[in-house]
matplotlib code that plots the C-alpha trace (Angstrom):
import matplotlib.pyplot as plt

x = [70.3, 72.8, 71.4, 73.4, 72.9, 75.0, 75.5, 76.6, 79.2, 79.1, 75.5, 73.5, 70.3, 68.9, 66.4, 68.7, 71.1, 68.5, 67.7, 71.2, 70.6, 67.9, 69.7, 72.7, 69.7, 68.3, 71.6, 72.5, 75.8, 76.4, 79.2, 79.9, 82.9, 85.2, 88.1, 90.8, 89.3, 85.7, 84.2, 81.8, 79.7, 77.8, 76.3, 79.0, 76.8, 75.2, 77.7, 75.6, 75.9, 79.2, 79.6, 78.7, 81.4, 84.2, 81.8, 81.5, 85.2, 86.8, 88.4, 90.4, 88.3, 91.4, 91.7, 90.1, 87.7, 87.6, 84.6, 83.4, 82.0, 80.3, 80.4, 83.3, 81.1, 80.6, 84.6, 83.6, 81.2, 83.2, 86.8, 88.0, 91.1, 91.1, 94.7, 95.1, 97.2, 94.3, 92.4, 94.8, 95.3, 91.1, 90.6, 93.5, 93.0, 89.1, 87.2, 89.6, 92.0, 93.2, 92.5, 93.3, 93.3, 92.1, 90.8, 87.7, 84.0, 81.7, 79.5, 81.8, 80.9, 84.3, 83.9, 84.9, 87.9, 89.2, 88.9, 91.2, 90.0, 91.4, 89.2, 89.8, 88.0, 87.9, 85.2, 85.2, 85.5, 83.8, 80.3, 78.4, 80.3, 79.7, 76.4, 75.0, 76.8, 75.1, 71.5, 72.1, 72.9, 75.6, 78.7, 79.7, 82.6, 83.6, 86.7, 87.5, 85.5, 87.1, 87.7, 90.4, 93.7, 92.8, 94.1, 91.5, 88.8, 89.1, 85.8, 82.4, 83.4, 86.3, 83.7, 81.0, 83.5, 84.9, 81.4, 78.3, 75.6, 77.5, 76.5, 72.7, 73.7, 76.8, 76.9, 78.7, 80.2, 83.3, 86.7, 88.3, 90.8, 93.4, 93.9, 95.1, 93.4, 93.3, 96.6, 96.4, 98.0, 98.1, 97.4, 97.1, 100.6, 103.3, 104.3, 101.6, 102.7, 102.1, 100.8, 99.8, 100.8, 98.8, 97.6, 98.3, 102.2, 104.3, 105.6, 101.9, 101.4, 104.8, 103.5, 101.1, 102.0, 105.7, 106.7, 105.5, 106.7, 106.5, 106.1, 108.9, 106.2, 105.5, 109.1, 108.8, 107.2, 105.3, 105.5, 102.7, 101.8, 101.2, 98.1, 97.2, 96.2, 95.2, 93.6, 96.4, 99.2, 99.5, 98.2, 99.1, 97.3, 96.6, 97.6, 96.6, 96.5, 99.9, 103.6, 104.8, 108.3, 109.4, 112.9, 114.5, 117.5, 119.0, 116.0, 118.8, 119.4, 116.1, 115.0, 117.8, 116.9, 113.1, 114.4, 116.4, 114.0, 111.0, 112.8, 114.0, 110.0, 108.8, 111.5, 110.1, 106.6, 105.7, 102.8, 104.5, 103.2, 105.3, 104.0, 106.0, 106.0, 105.4, 108.7, 110.1, 107.4, 108.7, 112.2, 110.6, 110.1, 108.6, 105.4, 102.5, 103.3, 101.1, 101.7, 101.2, 101.6, 104.4, 107.4, 107.2, 103.6, 103.8, 100.0, 99.1, 101.1, 98.9, 95.8, 96.5, 98.3, 95.7, 93.6, 97.2, 97.0, 93.6, 94.1, 97.2, 94.9, 92.4, 95.5, 96.1, 99.9, 101.8, 104.1, 104.7, 107.9, 106.9, 109.9, 110.4, 109.6, 111.0, 110.0, 109.3, 106.1, 103.6, 106.2, 105.7, 102.2, 103.0, 105.8, 104.2, 100.9, 103.2, 105.3, 102.3, 100.8, 104.7, 104.7, 107.9, 109.6, 112.0, 114.8, 118.1, 120.1]
y = [115.4, 113.9, 112.5, 113.5, 112.0, 111.9, 108.4, 107.3, 105.2, 102.7, 102.7, 103.9, 104.4, 101.2, 103.0, 105.0, 101.8, 100.2, 103.3, 103.3, 99.8, 99.8, 102.7, 99.8, 97.4, 99.5, 100.4, 103.4, 104.5, 104.8, 106.7, 105.3, 105.3, 102.9, 102.0, 103.2, 105.8, 106.3, 104.5, 105.1, 101.6, 100.1, 96.3, 93.9, 91.8, 94.8, 95.4, 98.9, 99.7, 99.2, 101.2, 104.4, 104.3, 104.7, 107.8, 109.2, 109.0, 109.4, 106.3, 104.2, 101.3, 99.1, 99.7, 97.1, 96.9, 95.6, 93.5, 93.9, 91.2, 91.1, 87.6, 85.1, 82.4, 84.7, 84.5, 81.6, 82.2, 85.2, 83.7, 80.0, 78.1, 80.1, 78.7, 78.1, 81.3, 83.3, 81.5, 82.3, 86.0, 86.3, 84.5, 87.2, 90.3, 90.4, 92.1, 94.9, 96.6, 93.6, 93.0, 89.4, 88.5, 85.0, 83.6, 85.1, 83.0, 83.0, 84.9, 87.4, 90.5, 91.0, 94.9, 94.8, 92.8, 94.7, 91.5, 89.3, 86.2, 87.5, 89.2, 91.5, 91.0, 92.3, 92.9, 96.2, 96.5, 100.1, 99.3, 101.5, 99.8, 96.3, 96.8, 98.4, 95.4, 93.2, 94.4, 95.0, 91.1, 91.6, 91.8, 95.9, 97.5, 100.3, 102.2, 105.4, 108.4, 110.5, 112.0, 109.9, 111.0, 113.5, 112.2, 109.9, 111.0, 110.0, 112.8, 113.2, 116.6, 115.1, 113.2, 116.5, 118.5, 115.7, 113.5, 116.3, 115.3, 112.4, 109.6, 109.2, 109.0, 110.0, 108.7, 110.9, 108.8, 110.8, 110.7, 107.7, 105.3, 104.5, 107.0, 104.7, 102.2, 98.1, 96.5, 94.5, 90.9, 88.6, 85.1, 83.5, 82.5, 80.2, 83.1, 85.5, 89.0, 92.8, 94.7, 98.0, 98.1, 99.5, 99.6, 95.7, 95.8, 93.2, 92.7, 91.8, 89.1, 87.1, 86.9, 84.7, 82.8, 83.3, 84.4, 87.0, 89.1, 92.9, 93.7, 95.4, 97.9, 99.2, 100.9, 102.6, 104.5, 101.9, 101.7, 102.8, 99.5, 97.6, 95.9, 96.4, 93.5, 95.3, 99.3, 102.2, 100.1, 101.7, 105.7, 109.2, 109.2, 111.3, 114.3, 117.6, 120.7, 121.9, 120.3, 117.6, 116.9, 114.7, 115.1, 112.5, 111.9, 112.8, 114.5, 117.6, 117.8, 117.7, 120.4, 123.1, 122.0, 122.2, 125.7, 126.7, 125.5, 127.6, 131.1, 130.1, 129.4, 132.6, 134.6, 133.7, 134.7, 131.1, 130.1, 126.8, 124.5, 122.3, 119.2, 118.8, 116.5, 117.3, 117.1, 119.3, 121.8, 124.6, 124.6, 125.9, 130.1, 130.3, 128.9, 127.3, 124.9, 121.8, 118.9, 115.4, 113.4, 112.6, 110.5, 108.5, 107.5, 106.8, 105.5, 109.5, 110.1, 107.4, 108.8, 112.7, 112.0, 112.9, 115.2, 117.5, 116.8, 118.4, 121.0, 122.5, 122.7, 124.7, 127.0, 127.3, 126.9, 126.0, 123.8, 121.1, 120.2, 116.8, 115.5, 111.8, 108.9, 105.4, 102.6, 99.6, 99.3, 101.4, 104.2, 101.7, 102.6, 106.3, 106.3, 104.7, 107.2, 109.8, 108.6, 108.4, 111.8, 113.3, 111.7, 110.1, 113.5, 113.3, 115.1, 113.4, 115.1]
z = [132.7, 135.1, 138.5, 141.5, 144.6, 148.4, 149.8, 153.1, 152.7, 155.5, 155.5, 151.8, 151.3, 149.5, 147.5, 145.9, 145.5, 144.0, 141.9, 140.5, 139.8, 137.6, 135.8, 135.3, 134.5, 131.7, 130.2, 131.6, 133.5, 136.9, 138.5, 141.8, 144.1, 144.8, 147.2, 144.5, 142.7, 140.9, 138.3, 135.5, 135.3, 133.1, 132.3, 131.1, 129.4, 127.2, 124.7, 123.8, 127.5, 127.7, 124.4, 125.9, 128.3, 125.3, 124.6, 127.7, 128.6, 124.8, 125.5, 122.9, 121.9, 122.0, 125.7, 127.8, 130.5, 134.0, 135.1, 139.0, 140.7, 144.1, 145.1, 144.6, 142.4, 139.9, 139.1, 137.5, 135.6, 133.9, 133.4, 132.7, 134.0, 137.0, 138.5, 142.4, 143.0, 141.8, 144.4, 146.9, 146.1, 145.9, 149.3, 150.9, 148.6, 147.6, 148.5, 147.5, 145.4, 142.9, 139.8, 138.2, 134.6, 133.2, 130.0, 129.4, 129.4, 126.4, 128.2, 128.2, 125.0, 123.5, 124.1, 127.1, 126.4, 123.4, 121.2, 123.3, 124.5, 128.2, 131.3, 134.1, 137.0, 140.4, 143.5, 145.5, 149.2, 148.8, 150.3, 147.7, 145.2, 146.3, 147.5, 143.9, 141.9, 144.3, 144.0, 140.2, 139.8, 136.7, 136.8, 136.2, 133.6, 135.2, 134.4, 136.1, 135.9, 134.5, 130.9, 128.8, 129.7, 133.0, 136.3, 137.9, 140.2, 143.9, 145.1, 143.2, 142.3, 139.8, 138.2, 138.0, 136.6, 133.8, 133.2, 134.4, 131.2, 130.2, 132.7, 134.1, 137.6, 139.8, 143.3, 145.5, 148.4, 150.0, 149.2, 147.9, 150.5, 148.3, 145.4, 142.5, 140.4, 141.4, 140.8, 138.1, 138.0, 134.9, 136.1, 132.5, 132.9, 134.9, 136.9, 138.2, 136.5, 137.3, 134.1, 136.6, 140.2, 142.7, 146.4, 146.7, 146.0, 144.7, 147.9, 149.3, 146.5, 146.9, 150.5, 149.2, 146.2, 146.3, 142.8, 140.9, 138.0, 136.9, 133.5, 131.9, 130.6, 133.9, 134.0, 131.0, 128.1, 126.4, 121.9, 119.8, 118.7, 121.9, 122.2, 126.1, 128.3, 131.0, 131.5, 131.7, 129.7, 126.2, 126.5, 128.5, 131.4, 134.7, 132.6, 134.0, 131.4, 132.5, 131.5, 134.3, 135.2, 137.6, 139.1, 140.8, 142.7, 146.5, 147.8, 148.7, 145.2, 144.1, 146.1, 145.0, 141.0, 141.4, 143.1, 140.0, 137.5, 139.0, 138.6, 135.0, 134.5, 136.5, 134.8, 131.6, 132.4, 133.2, 136.1, 138.0, 140.4, 142.7, 143.7, 147.4, 150.6, 154.1, 154.7, 151.8, 151.0, 153.6, 151.6, 148.2, 148.3, 144.9, 142.9, 143.8, 146.1, 147.2, 149.7, 148.4, 151.7, 153.8, 152.6, 155.5, 154.7, 151.4, 151.3, 151.7, 148.5, 146.9, 148.2, 147.0, 144.2, 141.8, 143.7, 143.2, 139.6, 139.2, 142.1, 139.6, 136.9, 139.1, 139.6, 136.0, 136.2, 133.2, 134.5, 137.4, 138.9, 141.2, 143.3, 142.7, 145.2, 145.5, 143.3, 146.2, 148.1, 146.5, 145.5, 142.3, 141.9, 142.7, 140.5, 137.8, 137.2, 137.8, 135.3, 132.7, 133.7, 133.1, 129.7, 131.0, 131.1, 133.9, 134.9, 136.8, 139.1]

ax = plt.figure().add_subplot(projection="3d")
ax.plot(x, y, z, "-o")
ax.set_aspect("equal")
plt.show()
């Protein structure tokens, strides 16, 4: 049986935090909120415990995990050759939704790193997550707390739907603030390179270290033989049961095209979902229309993206048409997740 507990995100019950920490120390699994999405956590230093994550999620073992820490000095326990740019980024964005990749120290079991000599590390700012890791006194490996391939969970109800009976405890700490997984930056090369965009944007990183690159894999469908250095690089992710298509172009043309496609699908007996924004939702006459956020405040779109994808599953739609967004700032993270959810199926108008 999975124990579900509800905690105040700003003033968590320390008895329940300690109970969760004990589960982790005893080799169990705990799902907990972070500022990005909910994570499924295990003791990073216990290979048997980490192995349970892959089983619970149905996660491919060549997909590396992120180690979550609570103290800055712990970075030097689990990483080697930490460059000065990484220290600058940590001072600016930790705790927060930034993951950095380093050469791993020998203490990190290879099950966390898919056998590679690099390790991904971050320090969450969510108080429940941060306190749990600190009380446990260990690094916690924690990918998103969903079944592999499904939309990431941004609310405890999503975790319960996917993982009840597969983990020892689920901590309900309310909805997540950012709504997409952390930005992952590879710090092992000469120039920091973004492998997965997130709430810490390219522009924000450039403001601290100057030069930053974006791995081409962020913009395109990865090949099957790619060896992922970061979570989210290789496999289809974030997908509802329905087929998802992104419609890109001038917003007026996008609306018209989605209306045409919806009519066609409805006439063929399909149930259609439309992912719209506050600015466009009233333009659609048919279909199950969900508002993902405000185009003028793209952070609201990031926060609600996975919730909308899961809501389409609840509505039982067969096809989802999603409006496309700009690739600048946090829009890069939004489109990266949408493209993976759609399996890179796009309609340009």
